[in-house]
py3Dmol code that shows the C-alpha trace and the ligand (Angstrom):
import py3Dmol

protein = """\
ATOM      1  CA  UNK A   1       0.000   0.000   0.000  1.00  0.00           C
ATOM      2  CA  UNK A   2       1.338   3.452  -0.945  1.00  0.00           C
ATOM      3  CA  UNK A   3       2.176   5.737   1.928  1.00  0.00           C
ATOM      4  CA  UNK A   4      -0.062   8.831   1.835  1.00  0.00           C
ATOM      5  CA  UNK A   5       1.230  11.840   3.740  1.00  0.00           C
ATOM      6  CA  UNK A   6      -0.841  14.573   5.365  1.00  0.00           C
ATOM      7  CA  UNK A   7      -1.140  17.458   2.914  1.00  0.00           C
ATOM      8  CA  UNK A   8      -1.631  20.192   5.546  1.00  0.00           C
ATOM      9  CA  UNK A   9      -2.371  20.643   9.258  1.00  0.00           C
ATOM     10  CA  UNK A  10      -5.746  19.523  10.547  1.00  0.00           C
ATOM     11  CA  UNK A  11      -8.272  21.929  12.060  1.00  0.00           C
ATOM     12  CA  UNK A  12      -7.707  22.364  15.835  1.00  0.00           C
ATOM     13  CA  UNK A  13      -3.979  21.755  15.344  1.00  0.00           C
ATOM     14  CA  UNK A  14      -1.480  24.666  15.075  1.00  0.00           C
ATOM     15  CA  UNK A  15      -2.060  25.792  18.664  1.00  0.00           C
ATOM     16  CA  UNK A  16       0.031  28.983  19.030  1.00  0.00           C
ATOM     17  CA  UNK A  17       0.270  28.802  22.833  1.00  0.00           C
ATOM     18  CA  UNK A  18       3.540  28.013  24.543  1.00  0.00           C
ATOM     19  CA  UNK A  19       2.263  25.814  27.357  1.00  0.00           C
ATOM     20  CA  UNK A  20       5.378  26.370  29.548  1.00  0.00           C
ATOM     21  CA  UNK A  21       4.477  23.448  31.799  1.00  0.00           C
ATOM     22  CA  UNK A  22       7.178  24.245  34.367  1.00  0.00           C
ATOM     23  CA  UNK A  23       5.443  27.546  35.208  1.00  0.00           C
ATOM     24  CA  UNK A  24       2.324  25.705  36.355  1.00  0.00           C
ATOM     25  CA  UNK A  25       4.137  24.915  39.620  1.00  0.00           C
ATOM     26  CA  UNK A  26       5.079  28.578  40.212  1.00  0.00           C
ATOM     27  CA  UNK A  27       2.060  29.645  42.248  1.00  0.00           C
ATOM     28  CA  UNK A  28       3.303  33.234  42.745  1.00  0.00           C
ATOM     29  CA  UNK A  29       3.834  33.761  39.015  1.00  0.00           C
ATOM     30  CA  UNK A  30       0.438  32.254  38.203  1.00  0.00           C
ATOM     31  CA  UNK A  31      -1.233  34.505  40.818  1.00  0.00           C
ATOM     32  CA  UNK A  32       0.418  37.568  39.251  1.00  0.00           C
ATOM     33  CA  UNK A  33      -0.736  36.568  35.789  1.00  0.00           C
ATOM     34  CA  UNK A  34      -4.289  36.020  37.038  1.00  0.00           C
ATOM     35  CA  UNK A  35      -4.336  39.629  38.268  1.00  0.00           C
ATOM     36  CA  UNK A  36      -2.480  41.049  35.258  1.00  0.00           C
ATOM     37  CA  UNK A  37      -4.868  43.240  33.212  1.00  0.00           C
ATOM     38  CA  UNK A  38      -3.054  42.104  30.054  1.00  0.00           C
ATOM     39  CA  UNK A  39      -3.734  38.418  30.659  1.00  0.00           C
ATOM     40  CA  UNK A  40      -6.341  36.876  28.403  1.00  0.00           C
ATOM     41  CA  UNK A  41      -9.238  34.699  29.505  1.00  0.00           C
ATOM     42  CA  UNK A  42     -11.063  32.259  27.248  1.00  0.00           C
ATOM     43  CA  UNK A  43     -14.527  31.816  28.743  1.00  0.00           C
ATOM     44  CA  UNK A  44     -16.341  28.498  28.428  1.00  0.00           C
ATOM     45  CA  UNK A  45     -19.998  28.207  29.334  1.00  0.00           C
ATOM     46  CA  UNK A  46     -21.451  24.699  29.463  1.00  0.00           C
ATOM     47  CA  UNK A  47     -18.885  23.488  26.933  1.00  0.00           C
ATOM     48  CA  UNK A  48     -19.632  26.401  24.618  1.00  0.00           C
ATOM     49  CA  UNK A  49     -17.074  28.944  23.441  1.00  0.00           C
ATOM     50  CA  UNK A  50     -17.489  32.690  23.043  1.00  0.00           C
ATOM     51  CA  UNK A  51     -17.382  33.698  19.393  1.00  0.00           C
ATOM     52  CA  UNK A  52     -17.869  37.036  17.654  1.00  0.00           C
ATOM     53  CA  UNK A  53     -18.872  37.749  14.059  1.00  0.00           C
ATOM     54  CA  UNK A  54     -21.038  34.701  13.582  1.00  0.00           C
ATOM     55  CA  UNK A  55     -23.880  36.593  11.947  1.00  0.00           C
ATOM     56  CA  UNK A  56     -21.421  38.076   9.455  1.00  0.00           C
ATOM     57  CA  UNK A  57     -20.194  34.580   8.572  1.00  0.00           C
ATOM     58  CA  UNK A  58     -16.704  35.277   9.907  1.00  0.00           C
ATOM     59  CA  UNK A  59     -16.517  33.757  13.403  1.00  0.00           C
ATOM     60  CA  UNK A  60     -13.607  34.845  15.595  1.00  0.00           C
ATOM     61  CA  UNK A  61     -12.542  33.798  19.061  1.00  0.00           C
ATOM     62  CA  UNK A  62     -13.156  36.350  21.826  1.00  0.00           C
ATOM     63  CA  UNK A  63     -10.612  36.742  24.624  1.00  0.00           C
ATOM     64  CA  UNK A  64     -11.459  38.707  27.738  1.00  0.00           C
ATOM     65  CA  UNK A  65      -8.978  40.880  29.638  1.00  0.00           C
ATOM     66  CA  UNK A  66      -8.778  43.659  32.227  1.00  0.00           C
ATOM     67  CA  UNK A  67     -11.830  44.542  34.311  1.00  0.00           C
ATOM     68  CA  UNK A  68     -14.077  42.308  32.278  1.00  0.00           C
ATOM     69  CA  UNK A  69     -11.818  39.396  33.193  1.00  0.00           C
ATOM     70  CA  UNK A  70     -11.988  40.298  36.902  1.00  0.00           C
ATOM     71  CA  UNK A  71     -15.768  40.142  36.686  1.00  0.00           C
ATOM     72  CA  UNK A  72     -15.552  36.666  35.161  1.00  0.00           C
ATOM     73  CA  UNK A  73     -13.198  35.501  37.903  1.00  0.00           C
ATOM     74  CA  UNK A  74     -15.561  36.845  40.560  1.00  0.00           C
ATOM     75  CA  UNK A  75     -18.074  34.279  39.358  1.00  0.00           C
ATOM     76  CA  UNK A  76     -15.775  31.716  41.003  1.00  0.00           C
ATOM     77  CA  UNK A  77     -15.757  28.988  38.370  1.00  0.00           C
ATOM     78  CA  UNK A  78     -12.787  26.721  37.700  1.00  0.00           C
ATOM     79  CA  UNK A  79      -9.904  28.149  35.689  1.00  0.00           C
ATOM     80  CA  UNK A  80      -6.831  26.678  34.089  1.00  0.00           C
ATOM     81  CA  UNK A  81      -3.595  28.178  32.816  1.00  0.00           C
ATOM     82  CA  UNK A  82      -3.306  27.335  29.134  1.00  0.00           C
ATOM     83  CA  UNK A  83       0.025  28.973  28.279  1.00  0.00           C
ATOM     84  CA  UNK A  84       1.431  32.198  26.904  1.00  0.00           C
ATOM     85  CA  UNK A  85       0.788  33.820  23.585  1.00  0.00           C
ATOM     86  CA  UNK A  86       3.747  35.524  21.946  1.00  0.00           C
ATOM     87  CA  UNK A  87       2.018  37.633  19.321  1.00  0.00           C
ATOM     88  CA  UNK A  88      -1.198  39.536  19.068  1.00  0.00           C
ATOM     89  CA  UNK A  89      -4.068  37.058  19.399  1.00  0.00           C
ATOM     90  CA  UNK A  90      -5.833  37.529  16.093  1.00  0.00           C
ATOM     91  CA  UNK A  91      -8.471  40.197  15.739  1.00  0.00           C
ATOM     92  CA  UNK A  92     -10.072  40.119  19.170  1.00  0.00           C
ATOM     93  CA  UNK A  93     -13.463  41.742  19.296  1.00  0.00           C
ATOM     94  CA  UNK A  94     -15.604  44.316  20.992  1.00  0.00           C
ATOM     95  CA  UNK A  95     -15.358  46.311  24.182  1.00  0.00           C
ATOM     96  CA  UNK A  96     -13.444  44.534  26.938  1.00  0.00           C
ATOM     97  CA  UNK A  97     -11.685  42.302  24.446  1.00  0.00           C
ATOM     98  CA  UNK A  98      -7.930  42.235  24.279  1.00  0.00           C
ATOM     99  CA  UNK A  99      -5.773  44.600  22.305  1.00  0.00           C
ATOM    100  CA  UNK A 100      -2.054  45.134  21.994  1.00  0.00           C
ATOM    101  CA  UNK A 101       0.899  42.778  21.652  1.00  0.00           C
ATOM    102  CA  UNK A 102       3.614  41.135  23.732  1.00  0.00           C
ATOM    103  CA  UNK A 103       3.724  37.899  25.667  1.00  0.00           C
ATOM    104  CA  UNK A 104       0.491  37.368  27.524  1.00  0.00           C
ATOM    105  CA  UNK A 105      -0.737  34.629  29.775  1.00  0.00           C
ATOM    106  CA  UNK A 106      -3.867  32.840  28.580  1.00  0.00           C
ATOM    107  CA  UNK A 107      -6.327  31.154  30.918  1.00  0.00           C
ATOM    108  CA  UNK A 108      -9.453  29.142  30.296  1.00  0.00           C
ATOM    109  CA  UNK A 109     -12.281  29.923  32.703  1.00  0.00           C
ATOM    110  CA  UNK A 110     -15.539  28.072  33.202  1.00  0.00           C
ATOM    111  CA  UNK A 111     -18.649  30.142  33.931  1.00  0.00           C
ATOM    112  CA  UNK A 112     -21.182  27.336  33.676  1.00  0.00           C
ATOM    113  CA  UNK A 113     -22.588  28.108  37.144  1.00  0.00           C
ATOM    114  CA  UNK A 114     -24.397  31.117  35.660  1.00  0.00           C
ATOM    115  CA  UNK A 115     -27.741  30.241  34.106  1.00  0.00           C
ATOM    116  CA  UNK A 116     -27.238  33.203  31.804  1.00  0.00           C
ATOM    117  CA  UNK A 117     -23.593  34.090  31.084  1.00  0.00           C
ATOM    118  CA  UNK A 118     -24.409  37.270  29.171  1.00  0.00           C
ATOM    119  CA  UNK A 119     -24.614  39.633  32.209  1.00  0.00           C
ATOM    120  CA  UNK A 120     -21.071  38.541  33.177  1.00  0.00           C
ATOM    121  CA  UNK A 121     -19.676  39.964  29.959  1.00  0.00           C
ATOM    122  CA  UNK A 122     -19.353  43.423  28.412  1.00  0.00           C
ATOM    123  CA  UNK A 123     -22.117  44.195  25.926  1.00  0.00           C
ATOM    124  CA  UNK A 124     -22.151  42.783  22.428  1.00  0.00           C
ATOM    125  CA  UNK A 125     -19.057  40.629  22.791  1.00  0.00           C
ATOM    126  CA  UNK A 126     -20.440  37.685  20.949  1.00  0.00           C
ATOM    127  CA  UNK A 127     -22.312  34.460  21.546  1.00  0.00           C
ATOM    128  CA  UNK A 128     -21.596  31.166  23.260  1.00  0.00           C
ATOM    129  CA  UNK A 129     -21.721  28.488  20.602  1.00  0.00           C
ATOM    130  CA  UNK A 130     -20.716  24.875  20.141  1.00  0.00           C
ATOM    131  CA  UNK A 131     -17.250  24.977  18.592  1.00  0.00           C
ATOM    132  CA  UNK A 132     -18.185  22.051  16.357  1.00  0.00           C
ATOM    133  CA  UNK A 133     -20.709  24.283  14.620  1.00  0.00           C
ATOM    134  CA  UNK A 134     -18.228  27.076  13.854  1.00  0.00           C
ATOM    135  CA  UNK A 135     -14.752  25.498  14.024  1.00  0.00           C
ATOM    136  CA  UNK A 136     -14.505  25.345  10.221  1.00  0.00           C
ATOM    137  CA  UNK A 137     -14.720  29.140  10.000  1.00  0.00           C
ATOM    138  CA  UNK A 138     -12.474  30.240  12.867  1.00  0.00           C
ATOM    139  CA  UNK A 139      -8.799  30.852  12.036  1.00  0.00           C
ATOM    140  CA  UNK A 140      -6.849  27.672  12.849  1.00  0.00           C
ATOM    141  CA  UNK A 141      -4.730  29.014  15.735  1.00  0.00           C
ATOM    142  CA  UNK A 142      -7.789  30.516  17.402  1.00  0.00           C
ATOM    143  CA  UNK A 143      -9.877  27.398  16.862  1.00  0.00           C
ATOM    144  CA  UNK A 144      -7.063  25.463  18.558  1.00  0.00           C
ATOM    145  CA  UNK A 145      -7.106  27.722  21.606  1.00  0.00           C
ATOM    146  CA  UNK A 146     -10.888  27.442  21.877  1.00  0.00           C
ATOM    147  CA  UNK A 147     -10.635  23.656  21.592  1.00  0.00           C
ATOM    148  CA  UNK A 148      -7.832  23.602  24.176  1.00  0.00           C
ATOM    149  CA  UNK A 149      -9.893  25.634  26.678  1.00  0.00           C
ATOM    150  CA  UNK A 150     -13.012  23.589  26.060  1.00  0.00           C
ATOM    151  CA  UNK A 151     -11.184  20.279  26.492  1.00  0.00           C
ATOM    152  CA  UNK A 152      -9.385  21.285  29.691  1.00  0.00           C
ATOM    153  CA  UNK A 153     -12.475  22.727  31.326  1.00  0.00           C
ATOM    154  CA  UNK A 154     -14.612  19.766  30.334  1.00  0.00           C
ATOM    155  CA  UNK A 155     -12.141  17.588  32.221  1.00  0.00           C
ATOM    156  CA  UNK A 156     -11.996  19.970  35.199  1.00  0.00           C
ATOM    157  CA  UNK A 157     -15.720  20.244  35.800  1.00  0.00           C
ATOM    158  CA  UNK A 158     -16.124  16.454  35.580  1.00  0.00           C
ATOM    159  CA  UNK A 159     -13.326  15.547  37.970  1.00  0.00           C
ATOM    160  CA  UNK A 160     -14.414  17.388  41.074  1.00  0.00           C
ATOM    161  CA  UNK A 161     -14.393  14.166  43.109  1.00  0.00           C
ATOM    162  CA  UNK A 162     -11.776  11.493  43.550  1.00  0.00           C
ATOM    163  CA  UNK A 163     -12.275   8.349  41.467  1.00  0.00           C
ATOM    164  CA  UNK A 164     -10.414   6.331  44.124  1.00  0.00           C
ATOM    165  CA  UNK A 165     -12.191   7.295  47.367  1.00  0.00           C
ATOM    166  CA  UNK A 166     -14.960   9.696  46.363  1.00  0.00           C
ATOM    167  CA  UNK A 167     -13.758  12.698  48.419  1.00  0.00           C
ATOM    168  CA  UNK A 168     -13.636  16.199  46.866  1.00  0.00           C
ATOM    169  CA  UNK A 169     -10.582  17.105  44.771  1.00  0.00           C
ATOM    170  CA  UNK A 170      -8.796  20.436  44.672  1.00  0.00           C
ATOM    171  CA  UNK A 171      -7.021  21.949  41.693  1.00  0.00           C
ATOM    172  CA  UNK A 172      -3.199  22.017  41.674  1.00  0.00           C
ATOM    173  CA  UNK A 173      -0.570  22.936  39.075  1.00  0.00           C
ATOM    174  CA  UNK A 174      -2.548  25.901  37.741  1.00  0.00           C
ATOM    175  CA  UNK A 175      -5.530  23.670  37.052  1.00  0.00           C
ATOM    176  CA  UNK A 176      -3.679  20.747  35.446  1.00  0.00           C
ATOM    177  CA  UNK A 177      -3.955  18.338  38.368  1.00  0.00           C
ATOM    178  CA  UNK A 178      -6.979  17.497  40.503  1.00  0.00           C
ATOM    179  CA  UNK A 179      -5.722  16.201  43.840  1.00  0.00           C
ATOM    180  CA  UNK A 180      -7.882  14.357  46.335  1.00  0.00           C
ATOM    181  CA  UNK A 181      -8.290  16.174  49.659  1.00  0.00           C
ATOM    182  CA  UNK A 182      -8.520  12.821  51.528  1.00  0.00           C
ATOM    183  CA  UNK A 183      -6.292  10.169  49.906  1.00  0.00           C
ATOM    184  CA  UNK A 184      -4.131  12.632  47.905  1.00  0.00           C
ATOM    185  CA  UNK A 185      -4.517  10.675  44.669  1.00  0.00           C
ATOM    186  CA  UNK A 186      -3.690  12.890  41.702  1.00  0.00           C
ATOM    187  CA  UNK A 187      -5.909  12.950  38.635  1.00  0.00           C
ATOM    188  CA  UNK A 188      -4.571  14.302  35.343  1.00  0.00           C
ATOM    189  CA  UNK A 189      -6.266  15.743  32.241  1.00  0.00           C
ATOM    190  CA  UNK A 190      -7.546  13.027  29.946  1.00  0.00           C
ATOM    191  CA  UNK A 191      -7.573  12.796  26.219  1.00  0.00           C
ATOM    192  CA  UNK A 192      -8.935   9.491  24.997  1.00  0.00           C
ATOM    193  CA  UNK A 193      -7.531   8.094  21.741  1.00  0.00           C
ATOM    194  CA  UNK A 194      -9.874   7.189  18.930  1.00  0.00           C
ATOM    195  CA  UNK A 195      -8.712   5.666  15.649  1.00  0.00           C
ATOM    196  CA  UNK A 196     -10.258   6.800  12.390  1.00  0.00           C
ATOM    197  CA  UNK A 197      -9.346   5.056   9.176  1.00  0.00           C
ATOM    198  CA  UNK A 198      -9.924   5.008   5.481  1.00  0.00           C
ATOM    199  CA  UNK A 199      -9.865   1.422   4.242  1.00  0.00           C
ATOM    200  CA  UNK A 200      -8.578   1.185   0.676  1.00  0.00           C
ATOM    201  CA  UNK A 201      -8.892  -1.699  -1.758  1.00  0.00           C
ATOM    202  CA  UNK A 202      -7.515  -0.957  -5.207  1.00  0.00           C
ATOM    203  CA  UNK A 203      -9.421   1.993  -6.570  1.00  0.00           C
ATOM    204  CA  UNK A 204     -12.171   1.870  -3.938  1.00  0.00           C
ATOM    205  CA  UNK A 205     -12.496   3.220  -0.412  1.00  0.00           C
ATOM    206  CA  UNK A 206     -14.758   1.980   2.365  1.00  0.00           C
ATOM    207  CA  UNK A 207     -17.201   4.531   3.773  1.00  0.00           C
ATOM    208  CA  UNK A 208     -20.079   4.009   6.162  1.00  0.00           C
ATOM    209  CA  UNK A 209     -23.179   5.679   7.472  1.00  0.00           C
ATOM    210  CA  UNK A 210     -23.256   5.364  11.252  1.00  0.00           C
ATOM    211  CA  UNK A 211     -26.324   5.363  13.510  1.00  0.00           C
ATOM    212  CA  UNK A 212     -24.676   8.381  15.191  1.00  0.00           C
ATOM    213  CA  UNK A 213     -24.487  10.586  12.107  1.00  0.00           C
ATOM    214  CA  UNK A 214     -26.796  13.604  12.190  1.00  0.00           C
ATOM    215  CA  UNK A 215     -27.111  13.802   8.416  1.00  0.00           C
ATOM    216  CA  UNK A 216     -29.073  10.969   6.800  1.00  0.00           C
ATOM    217  CA  UNK A 217     -26.934  10.693   3.678  1.00  0.00           C
ATOM    218  CA  UNK A 218     -23.459  11.319   5.095  1.00  0.00           C
ATOM    219  CA  UNK A 219     -20.850   8.648   4.444  1.00  0.00           C
ATOM    220  CA  UNK A 220     -17.551   8.803   6.300  1.00  0.00           C
ATOM    221  CA  UNK A 221     -14.530   6.775   7.336  1.00  0.00           C
ATOM    222  CA  UNK A 222     -14.929   4.121  10.019  1.00  0.00           C
ATOM    223  CA  UNK A 223     -13.791   5.010  13.534  1.00  0.00           C
ATOM    224  CA  UNK A 224     -13.723   3.731  17.081  1.00  0.00           C
ATOM    225  CA  UNK A 225     -12.109   3.972  20.503  1.00  0.00           C
ATOM    226  CA  UNK A 226      -8.816   2.381  21.411  1.00  0.00           C
ATOM    227  CA  UNK A 227      -9.269  -0.105  24.237  1.00  0.00           C
ATOM    228  CA  UNK A 228      -6.844  -0.808  27.088  1.00  0.00           C
ATOM    229  CA  UNK A 229      -4.222  -3.389  26.167  1.00  0.00           C
ATOM    230  CA  UNK A 230      -4.468  -2.728  22.442  1.00  0.00           C
ATOM    231  CA  UNK A 231      -2.088  -1.139  19.929  1.00  0.00           C
ATOM    232  CA  UNK A 232      -3.402   1.515  17.553  1.00  0.00           C
ATOM    233  CA  UNK A 233      -2.990  -0.874  14.608  1.00  0.00           C
ATOM    234  CA  UNK A 234      -4.956  -3.556  16.452  1.00  0.00           C
ATOM    235  CA  UNK A 235      -7.691  -1.049  17.229  1.00  0.00           C
ATOM    236  CA  UNK A 236      -7.883  -0.106  13.536  1.00  0.00           C
ATOM    237  CA  UNK A 237      -8.190  -3.750  12.441  1.00  0.00           C
ATOM    238  CA  UNK A 238     -10.694  -4.644  15.172  1.00  0.00           C
ATOM    239  CA  UNK A 239     -12.975  -1.672  14.508  1.00  0.00           C
ATOM    240  CA  UNK A 240     -12.911  -2.163  10.742  1.00  0.00           C
ATOM    241  CA  UNK A 241     -13.809  -5.834  11.124  1.00  0.00           C
ATOM    242  CA  UNK A 242     -16.533  -5.188  13.718  1.00  0.00           C
ATOM    243  CA  UNK A 243     -18.226  -2.478  11.681  1.00  0.00           C
ATOM    244  CA  UNK A 244     -17.825  -3.866   8.180  1.00  0.00           C
ATOM    245  CA  UNK A 245     -16.600  -7.478   8.208  1.00  0.00           C
ATOM    246  CA  UNK A 246     -13.549  -6.351   6.226  1.00  0.00           C
ATOM    247  CA  UNK A 247     -10.163  -7.709   7.299  1.00  0.00           C
ATOM    248  CA  UNK A 248      -7.481  -5.011   7.263  1.00  0.00           C
ATOM    249  CA  UNK A 249      -3.860  -5.773   6.378  1.00  0.00           C
ATOM    250  CA  UNK A 250      -1.258  -3.026   6.333  1.00  0.00           C
ATOM    251  CA  UNK A 251      -2.064   0.009   8.489  1.00  0.00           C
ATOM    252  CA  UNK A 252      -0.294   3.351   7.970  1.00  0.00           C
ATOM    253  CA  UNK A 253      -0.473   6.474  10.105  1.00  0.00           C
ATOM    254  CA  UNK A 254      -1.571   9.739   8.458  1.00  0.00           C
ATOM    255  CA  UNK A 255      -2.045  12.470  11.095  1.00  0.00           C
ATOM    256  CA  UNK A 256      -3.807  13.334  14.334  1.00  0.00           C
ATOM    257  CA  UNK A 257      -6.397  15.870  15.372  1.00  0.00           C
ATOM    258  CA  UNK A 258      -7.354  17.194  18.809  1.00  0.00           C
ATOM    259  CA  UNK A 259     -11.080  16.507  19.098  1.00  0.00           C
ATOM    260  CA  UNK A 260     -12.310  17.848  22.441  1.00  0.00           C
ATOM    261  CA  UNK A 261     -15.941  16.910  21.732  1.00  0.00           C
ATOM    262  CA  UNK A 262     -15.723  16.129  24.535  1.00  0.00           C
ATOM    263  CA  UNK A 263     -12.300  14.623  25.217  1.00  0.00           C
ATOM    264  CA  UNK A 264     -10.611  12.805  22.361  1.00  0.00           C
ATOM    265  CA  UNK A 265      -7.682  12.830  20.043  1.00  0.00           C
ATOM    266  CA  UNK A 266      -8.379  11.369  16.624  1.00  0.00           C
ATOM    267  CA  UNK A 267      -5.569   9.285  15.155  1.00  0.00           C
ATOM    268  CA  UNK A 268      -5.938   8.981  11.392  1.00  0.00           C
ATOM    269  CA  UNK A 269      -4.837   5.912   9.424  1.00  0.00           C
ATOM    270  CA  UNK A 270      -5.073   4.242   6.047  1.00  0.00           C
ATOM    271  CA  UNK A 271      -5.752   0.512   6.099  1.00  0.00           C
ATOM    272  CA  UNK A 272      -5.499  -2.023   3.331  1.00  0.00           C
ATOM    273  CA  UNK A 273      -8.730  -3.975   2.811  1.00  0.00           C
ATOM    274  CA  UNK A 274      -8.021  -7.687   2.342  1.00  0.00           C
ATOM    275  CA  UNK A 275     -11.497  -8.861   1.318  1.00  0.00           C
ATOM    276  CA  UNK A 276     -14.456  -7.321  -0.485  1.00  0.00           C
ATOM    277  CA  UNK A 277     -17.606  -8.699   1.014  1.00  0.00           C
ATOM    278  CA  UNK A 278     -19.148  -6.393   3.606  1.00  0.00           C
ATOM    279  CA  UNK A 279     -21.015  -7.610   6.696  1.00  0.00           C
ATOM    280  CA  UNK A 280     -22.243  -4.652   8.706  1.00  0.00           C
ATOM    281  CA  UNK A 281     -22.731  -4.339  12.432  1.00  0.00           C
ATOM    282  CA  UNK A 282     -26.332  -3.095  12.454  1.00  0.00           C
ATOM    283  CA  UNK A 283     -26.076  -1.921  16.081  1.00  0.00           C
ATOM    284  CA  UNK A 284     -23.615   0.732  15.026  1.00  0.00           C
ATOM    285  CA  UNK A 285     -23.871   1.131  11.252  1.00  0.00           C
ATOM    286  CA  UNK A 286     -26.800   1.708   8.942  1.00  0.00           C
ATOM    287  CA  UNK A 287     -24.778   1.095   5.797  1.00  0.00           C
ATOM    288  CA  UNK A 288     -21.180   0.473   4.707  1.00  0.00           C
ATOM    289  CA  UNK A 289     -20.139   0.487   1.053  1.00  0.00           C
ATOM    290  CA  UNK A 290     -17.167   0.537  -1.241  1.00  0.00           C
ATOM    291  CA  UNK A 291     -17.053   3.827  -3.154  1.00  0.00           C
ATOM    292  CA  UNK A 292     -15.111   4.369  -6.362  1.00  0.00           C
ATOM    293  CA  UNK A 293     -12.926   7.435  -6.873  1.00  0.00           C
ATOM    294  CA  UNK A 294     -15.449   8.694  -9.429  1.00  0.00           C
ATOM    295  CA  UNK A 295     -18.283   8.494  -6.884  1.00  0.00           C
ATOM    296  CA  UNK A 296     -16.270  10.247  -4.190  1.00  0.00           C
ATOM    297  CA  UNK A 297     -15.264  12.951  -6.682  1.00  0.00           C
ATOM    298  CA  UNK A 298     -18.933  13.823  -7.201  1.00  0.00           C
ATOM    299  CA  UNK A 299     -20.917  12.827  -4.115  1.00  0.00           C
ATOM    300  CA  UNK A 300     -23.933  14.981  -4.934  1.00  0.00           C
ATOM    301  CA  UNK A 301     -24.429  13.171  -8.212  1.00  0.00           C
ATOM    302  CA  UNK A 302     -24.370   9.874  -6.325  1.00  0.00           C
ATOM    303  CA  UNK A 303     -26.746  10.875  -3.527  1.00  0.00           C
ATOM    304  CA  UNK A 304     -24.453  11.204  -0.524  1.00  0.00           C
ATOM    305  CA  UNK A 305     -22.403  13.823   1.300  1.00  0.00           C
ATOM    306  CA  UNK A 306     -18.871  13.607   2.654  1.00  0.00           C
ATOM    307  CA  UNK A 307     -17.933  14.446   6.265  1.00  0.00           C
ATOM    308  CA  UNK A 308     -17.381  18.052   7.312  1.00  0.00           C
ATOM    309  CA  UNK A 309     -14.401  19.966   6.048  1.00  0.00           C
ATOM    310  CA  UNK A 310     -12.955  20.446   9.556  1.00  0.00           C
ATOM    311  CA  UNK A 311     -12.790  16.683  10.162  1.00  0.00           C
ATOM    312  CA  UNK A 312      -9.791  14.416   9.829  1.00  0.00           C
ATOM    313  CA  UNK A 313     -12.142  11.969   8.064  1.00  0.00           C
ATOM    314  CA  UNK A 314     -12.539  14.442   5.229  1.00  0.00           C
ATOM    315  CA  UNK A 315      -8.770  15.032   5.132  1.00  0.00           C
ATOM    316  CA  UNK A 316      -8.088  11.281   4.881  1.00  0.00           C
ATOM    317  CA  UNK A 317     -10.504  11.041   1.962  1.00  0.00           C
ATOM    318  CA  UNK A 318      -9.140  14.141   0.193  1.00  0.00           C
ATOM    319  CA  UNK A 319      -5.508  13.138   0.573  1.00  0.00           C
ATOM    320  CA  UNK A 320      -6.276   9.672  -0.843  1.00  0.00           C
ATOM    321  CA  UNK A 321      -8.207  11.236  -3.742  1.00  0.00           C
ATOM    322  CA  UNK A 322      -5.158  13.395  -4.518  1.00  0.00           C
ATOM    323  CA  UNK A 323      -3.060  10.284  -5.148  1.00  0.00           C
ATOM    324  CA  UNK A 324      -3.280   8.512  -8.485  1.00  0.00           C
TER     325      UNK A 324
END
"""
ligand_1 = """\
1
ZN
Zn -9.249 10.106 47.098
"""
view = py3Dmol.view(width=600, height=400)
view.addModel(protein, "pdb")
view.setStyle({"model": 0}, {"cartoon": {"style": "trace"}})
view.addModel(ligand_1, "xyz")
view.setStyle({"model": 1}, {"stick": {}})
view.zoomTo()
view.show()
């Protein structure tokens, strides 16, 4: 099987933050940055990100600084230090949003406790939206920061109690460790690996329509979670066989994509299909088919749609189509 390389970075990659992990242990420095009017806060409300310019079709991330940030912190929700930003953070937006350049600390802050987050913010800053709905349109570095904040805070708000003894946890290391107040067990941010793979056989690729897909005629690559005690290649072969009855031979890595919806990293592969006859797992899949290059080149004509442009699934398909 020909090796197919990633043609360009995936959406939600290209995170411009320097995470400077060692600084997380410097409580005095973190406290100073929290109070620094130049520090930037990325608010997350019930897993939604604050975005400006949606109605104009040009969504941009909104960062909060100065007094507006103090008001957010007064709400008392969990926060996490994400890193420092060396250059000016994109366009910014609206009153209370950041302006200026230089190295600035960036924090994620969760304000989910408020039933309505709007009064916590300066007027007309933007809207809280599901990043999945707008990620395609936000500049890549900004989309990465929004995804980073969303992923970290999703973990934080769901690890308030110790998984070992059930006692409350408290945040350490600038929000990157949740430590049990009773047994002192430390709990770290999770990102769960999922494999996603385009199975190729000659001039055909295997695409399926999953029970989970929101769009009735969308066909995409197969995918599944990596289980404990399994290599990535084994996970690829197992998931392909379970969902389609196709045995996979050679497996090659393509690229990865942070996918904090809610807490995954997608690991993209190509797999060589060893047999043709499909047997679908009807619990999970509605349909699985071999598609020719000609069909994939013109999905509309053939009555289906491809996965979204911000997905690694789409990138796997496009990069295969670009080979001859
Ligand atoms: Zn404990």
